C-alpha positions as CSV (number, residue, x, y, z in Angstrom):
1,M,-11.7,-41.3,-6.0
2,K,-8.7,-39.4,-4.4
3,K,-9.4,-36.9,-1.6
4,I,-7.9,-33.4,-1.2
5,H,-8.3,-32.3,2.4
6,I,-8.5,-28.6,3.1
7,I,-7.9,-27.3,6.7
8,T,-9.2,-23.7,7.0
9,T,-8.1,-21.3,9.8
10,G,-9.3,-17.9,8.6
11,G,-7.1,-15.0,7.5
12,T,-7.5,-12.6,4.7
13,I,-8.4,-15.4,2.3
14,S,-11.6,-15.8,4.3
15,A,-12.4,-12.1,4.5
16,Q,-14.8,-9.6,2.9
17,K,-14.3,-5.9,2.6
18,T,-16.8,-3.6,4.5
19,K,-18.3,-0.3,3.5
20,N,-15.7,1.6,5.5
21,N,-12.9,-0.2,3.7
22,H,-12.1,-2.5,6.6
23,V,-11.9,-6.3,6.3
24,D,-14.1,-8.7,8.2
25,L,-12.6,-12.2,8.7
26,G,-14.5,-15.5,8.3
27,K,-17.2,-14.0,6.1
28,V,-16.4,-16.1,3.0
29,C,-17.5,-19.8,2.8
30,M,-14.2,-21.5,1.8
31,E,-16.2,-24.3,0.1
32,N,-17.8,-21.8,-2.2
33,L,-14.4,-20.3,-2.9
34,F,-12.7,-23.6,-3.8
35,C,-15.6,-24.7,-5.9
36,Q,-15.1,-21.8,-8.3
37,L,-11.8,-23.4,-9.4
38,Q,-10.6,-26.3,-11.5
39,I,-10.8,-29.4,-9.3
40,P,-8.4,-32.1,-10.6
41,A,-10.3,-35.0,-12.3
42,D,-11.2,-37.9,-10.0
43,H,-10.6,-35.8,-6.8
44,E,-13.0,-34.7,-4.2
45,L,-12.6,-31.9,-1.6
46,I,-12.9,-32.6,2.1
47,F,-13.1,-29.5,4.3
48,H,-12.0,-29.2,8.0
49,P,-12.9,-25.7,9.3
50,L,-10.7,-25.6,12.4
51,A,-10.7,-21.8,13.0
52,A,-11.8,-18.5,11.5
53,I,-9.3,-16.1,13.0
54,D,-6.8,-13.4,12.0
55,S,-3.4,-15.2,12.0
56,S,-2.1,-12.8,14.7
57,L,-4.4,-14.9,17.0
58,M,-2.9,-18.2,16.0
59,T,-1.6,-20.3,19.0
60,F,0.5,-23.3,19.5
61,E,-2.6,-25.1,20.7
62,I,-4.4,-24.6,17.4
63,L,-1.3,-25.6,15.5
64,Y,-1.2,-28.8,17.6
65,E,-4.9,-29.4,16.6
66,I,-3.9,-28.9,12.9
67,T,-1.0,-31.4,13.3
68,T,-3.4,-34.0,14.9
69,C,-5.9,-33.4,12.0
70,I,-3.1,-34.0,9.4
71,N,-2.1,-37.2,11.1
72,R,-5.7,-38.5,11.0
73,I,-6.0,-37.5,7.3
74,F,-2.9,-39.4,6.3
75,Q,-4.2,-42.6,7.9
76,D,-6.6,-42.7,4.8
77,R,-4.6,-43.9,1.8
78,E,-7.1,-42.2,-0.5
79,S,-5.9,-38.9,0.7
80,C,-3.5,-37.4,-1.8
81,G,-2.5,-34.4,0.4
82,V,-3.5,-31.5,2.6
83,I,-4.0,-27.8,1.9
84,V,-4.0,-25.4,4.9
85,T,-5.4,-21.9,4.4
86,H,-3.9,-19.4,6.8
87,G,-3.5,-15.7,7.4
88,T,-0.2,-14.2,6.2
89,D,1.1,-12.5,9.4
90,T,2.1,-15.8,11.1
91,L,2.0,-18.1,8.2
92,E,5.8,-18.6,8.1
93,E,5.8,-19.7,11.7
94,S,2.9,-22.0,11.5
95,A,4.3,-23.6,8.3
96,Y,7.6,-24.3,10.1
97,F,5.7,-25.8,13.1
98,L,3.8,-28.1,10.8
99,S,7.0,-29.1,9.0
100,L,8.6,-30.1,12.3
101,C,5.6,-32.2,13.2
102,Y,5.1,-33.8,9.8
103,P,4.4,-37.5,10.1
104,R,7.4,-39.8,9.9
105,H,7.5,-42.1,6.8
106,E,5.0,-39.9,5.0
107,N,5.5,-38.7,1.4
108,R,2.3,-36.8,0.6
109,P,2.5,-33.0,0.6
110,V,1.1,-30.4,2.9
111,I,0.6,-27.1,1.2
112,I,0.2,-23.9,3.2
113,T,-1.4,-20.9,1.4
114,G,-3.4,-17.8,1.9
115,S,-3.8,-14.4,0.3
116,Q,-2.7,-10.8,0.7
117,R,-6.1,-9.5,-0.6
118,S,-9.6,-10.6,0.3
119,S,-11.4,-12.5,-2.5
120,D,-13.7,-9.6,-3.2
121,E,-10.9,-7.1,-3.5
122,L,-9.6,-5.8,-6.9
123,G,-6.7,-7.9,-8.1
124,S,-7.2,-10.5,-5.3
125,D,-4.7,-13.4,-5.2
126,A,-7.1,-15.6,-3.2
127,L,-8.4,-17.7,-6.1
128,S,-5.1,-18.0,-7.9
129,N,-3.2,-19.1,-4.7
130,I,-5.7,-21.9,-3.9
131,Q,-5.9,-23.0,-7.6
132,H,-2.1,-23.4,-7.6
133,A,-2.3,-25.2,-4.3
134,L,-4.8,-27.6,-5.7
135,W,-2.6,-28.4,-8.7
136,A,0.5,-28.7,-6.4
137,V,-1.1,-31.1,-3.9
138,C,-2.1,-33.5,-6.6
139,S,1.1,-33.5,-8.5
140,P,3.5,-36.4,-8.4
141,A,6.3,-33.8,-8.4
142,A,5.2,-32.7,-4.9
143,Q,5.7,-36.1,-3.4
144,N,8.5,-36.4,-0.8
145,T,8.6,-32.7,-0.2
146,G,6.9,-32.5,3.2
147,V,5.4,-29.1,4.0
148,M,5.7,-26.3,1.5
149,V,4.4,-22.7,1.4
150,L,2.7,-21.8,-1.9
151,F,2.3,-18.1,-2.7
152,N,2.3,-16.2,-6.0
153,Q,3.0,-19.5,-7.8
154,A,6.2,-20.1,-5.8
155,L,6.8,-23.2,-3.6
156,L,8.9,-22.3,-0.6
157,L,10.6,-24.2,2.3
158,P,9.1,-23.3,5.7
159,K,12.4,-23.1,7.5
160,Y,13.6,-20.2,5.3
161,V,10.5,-18.5,4.1
162,H,9.6,-15.0,5.4
163,K,7.0,-12.4,4.8
164,S,8.9,-9.5,3.2
165,H,6.2,-6.9,2.4
166,T,3.0,-5.7,4.0
167,Y,0.9,-5.7,0.8
168,F,2.8,-6.9,-2.3
169,L,1.4,-10.2,-3.7
170,H,4.9,-11.7,-3.8
171,T,5.4,-11.0,-0.1
172,F,6.8,-14.5,0.7
173,Q,10.4,-14.9,-0.1
174,S,13.3,-17.2,0.7
175,A,16.3,-14.9,0.5
176,Q,19.0,-17.3,1.4
177,Y,18.2,-20.3,-0.8
178,G,15.4,-19.3,-3.1
179,M,12.3,-21.2,-4.0
180,L,11.9,-25.0,-4.2
181,G,9.9,-24.6,-7.4
182,S,6.8,-23.1,-9.1
183,V,3.4,-23.9,-10.3
184,D,2.4,-22.7,-13.8
185,N,-0.9,-23.5,-15.6
186,G,-1.2,-26.8,-13.8
187,K,2.4,-27.8,-14.1
188,V,4.5,-28.2,-11.0
189,S,8.2,-27.8,-11.5
190,L,10.7,-28.4,-8.6
191,V,14.3,-27.2,-9.0
192,Q,15.5,-28.3,-5.6
193,R,14.2,-30.5,-2.7
194,P,15.0,-30.6,1.0
195,I,17.7,-33.2,1.6
196,K,16.6,-33.8,5.2
197,Q,13.3,-33.8,7.1
198,E,13.2,-33.4,10.9
199,Y,10.6,-35.2,12.9
200,F,9.4,-34.2,16.4
201,T,6.5,-35.6,18.5
202,I,4.6,-33.4,20.9
203,R,4.6,-35.3,24.2
204,Q,3.5,-32.8,26.8
205,L,1.2,-29.8,27.1
206,P,0.9,-26.9,27.7
207,F,3.6,-25.5,25.4
208,P,6.5,-23.6,27.0
209,K,6.5,-19.8,27.4
210,I,9.1,-18.5,25.0
211,D,9.6,-14.9,23.9
212,I,11.9,-13.0,21.5
213,F,14.1,-10.0,22.5
214,K,15.7,-7.9,19.8
215,A,19.1,-6.3,20.4
216,S,19.6,-2.7,19.3
217,L,22.2,0.0,19.7
218,N,23.0,0.8,23.3
219,C,20.3,-1.5,24.6
220,T,20.7,-2.9,28.2
221,G,18.3,-5.8,28.3
222,D,17.3,-4.9,31.8
223,I,13.8,-6.2,31.0
224,L,15.2,-9.7,30.7
225,K,15.0,-10.1,34.5
226,F,11.2,-10.1,34.3
227,Y,11.2,-13.2,32.1
228,H,12.3,-15.2,35.1
229,D,9.6,-13.6,37.3
230,L,7.0,-14.4,34.7
231,N,8.1,-18.1,34.5
232,Y,9.3,-18.0,30.9
233,Q,11.2,-21.2,30.1
234,A,13.2,-19.6,27.2
235,V,14.1,-16.4,25.5
236,I,15.3,-16.0,21.9
237,I,17.8,-13.2,21.5
238,E,17.9,-11.6,18.0
239,A,21.5,-10.4,18.1
240,F,23.5,-8.3,15.7
241,G,25.1,-9.9,12.7
242,R,27.3,-12.8,13.7
243,G,25.6,-13.1,17.1
244,N,27.0,-10.2,19.1
245,V,25.2,-8.0,21.6
246,T,26.0,-5.0,23.8
247,E,28.0,-5.5,27.0
248,E,25.0,-4.7,29.3
249,L,22.7,-7.1,27.4
250,A,25.4,-9.8,27.7
251,K,25.4,-9.4,31.5
252,N,21.6,-9.7,31.6
253,I,21.7,-12.8,29.4
254,K,24.2,-14.4,31.8
255,N,21.9,-13.6,34.7
256,L,18.9,-15.1,32.9
257,I,20.8,-18.3,32.1
258,N,21.9,-18.6,35.7
259,Y,18.2,-18.4,36.7
260,G,17.7,-21.6,34.7
261,C,16.2,-20.1,31.5
262,Y,17.2,-21.3,28.1
263,V,18.7,-18.5,26.0
264,V,19.1,-19.0,22.2
265,I,21.1,-16.7,20.1
266,T,20.1,-15.8,16.5
267,S,20.9,-13.0,14.0
268,D,18.9,-10.1,12.9
269,C,20.2,-10.5,9.3
270,T,17.9,-11.9,6.6
271,S,20.6,-14.2,5.3
272,G,23.7,-15.9,6.7
273,S,24.5,-17.4,10.0
274,I,25.8,-16.5,13.4
275,A,29.4,-17.6,14.2
276,P,31.6,-17.4,17.4
277,L,34.1,-15.0,16.0
278,Y,34.3,-11.8,18.0
279,N,35.9,-12.3,21.4
280,F,34.8,-9.3,23.3
281,S,32.4,-8.7,26.3
282,G,29.3,-9.0,24.1
283,G,30.6,-11.4,21.5
284,L,29.0,-14.8,20.8
285,P,32.0,-16.8,22.2
286,R,31.3,-15.1,25.6
287,L,27.6,-15.8,25.4
288,I,28.2,-19.5,24.6
289,E,30.6,-19.5,27.6
290,Y,27.7,-18.3,29.8
291,G,25.5,-21.1,28.6
292,A,23.6,-19.6,25.7
293,I,22.7,-21.9,22.8
294,P,23.7,-20.7,19.3
295,A,21.1,-21.3,16.6
296,F,23.1,-21.4,13.3
297,G,21.2,-20.3,10.3
298,Y,17.9,-19.7,12.1
299,S,15.8,-16.5,12.3
300,A,14.5,-15.6,15.7
301,K,10.9,-16.6,14.8
302,K,12.0,-20.0,13.4
303,A,14.3,-20.7,16.4
304,R,11.3,-19.9,18.8
305,I,9.1,-22.4,16.9
306,K,11.7,-25.1,16.9
307,L,12.6,-24.7,20.6
308,A,8.9,-24.8,21.5
309,V,8.4,-28.0,19.6
310,M,11.5,-29.6,21.2
311,L,10.6,-28.7,24.7
312,A,7.1,-29.9,24.2
313,G,8.7,-33.1,22.9
314,K,10.5,-33.5,26.2
315,I,13.9,-32.7,24.7
316,S,15.4,-30.7,27.5
317,S,19.2,-31.1,27.7
318,K,21.1,-28.0,26.4
319,E,23.6,-30.3,24.6
320,E,20.8,-32.0,22.6
321,I,19.0,-28.7,21.9
322,A,22.3,-27.2,20.7
323,K,22.9,-30.2,18.4
324,Y,19.5,-29.7,16.7
325,F,20.2,-26.0,16.2
326,Q,23.3,-26.9,14.3
327,E,21.2,-28.6,11.6
């Protein structure tokens, strides 16, 4: 009998509504929720309750625990794949972390899902999302796809997926390249596949301290000096458009780099990539000259996840990090 492993971490999918219209997490037994659904024939469910938290409380350490659990699961050849239930607030970041740490030479899928509404709320998407996850994880079509996000019947690539709406059920979108495929009444249809899978191994703990700073009109970035005082190893700059910032922010970025901090430049745009085009005091060519690392095609959140994984994997040279951010 084939095994479907379910790693549960909490989130709205594990919640119940209270009398005052709030939501309490971890009140729903996930085994009871899954057992209401159509379990594919000749498959059994194995549960791994690793956390019962709001996803705003997710940490690198818990994600590392999930990665370790997935590696153990895949040592069993009877395991057909893994479903991870997760809150929506940080789901896109966790999914990308897990995709970067996906086991090398593995072809079985890991499906990340959750819900926008608790299972006892009118119009809940909890049961439908996990039903579609069950169908997807058992499907031969999902082989060789690595980690995918499944939400509202869409299968999405972690690198590009983002939460686009606070309460719509179709919140998870991939604006730049669209969805990988869909699940409909048990049928899994893929219209595209990732052509490359990156593999990283966590080699040292604790994880580095990395933060995100967002550029805005007339901002100075004076606060960047405190990142050095607080022993941050890196800061991701969410710059304008093609990777440009204000003149004062550029000066503070230069100072931070001179302190020995990694600085990675991304764009605040939903689609497209930064490019070293504009040669002025706050332009990306000047920032690269100072020693900043351009992250081509990455959002600030995804760049932070990837840099954390690389540094924890003992990849520390700027040249090597820059190379990985070109992919």
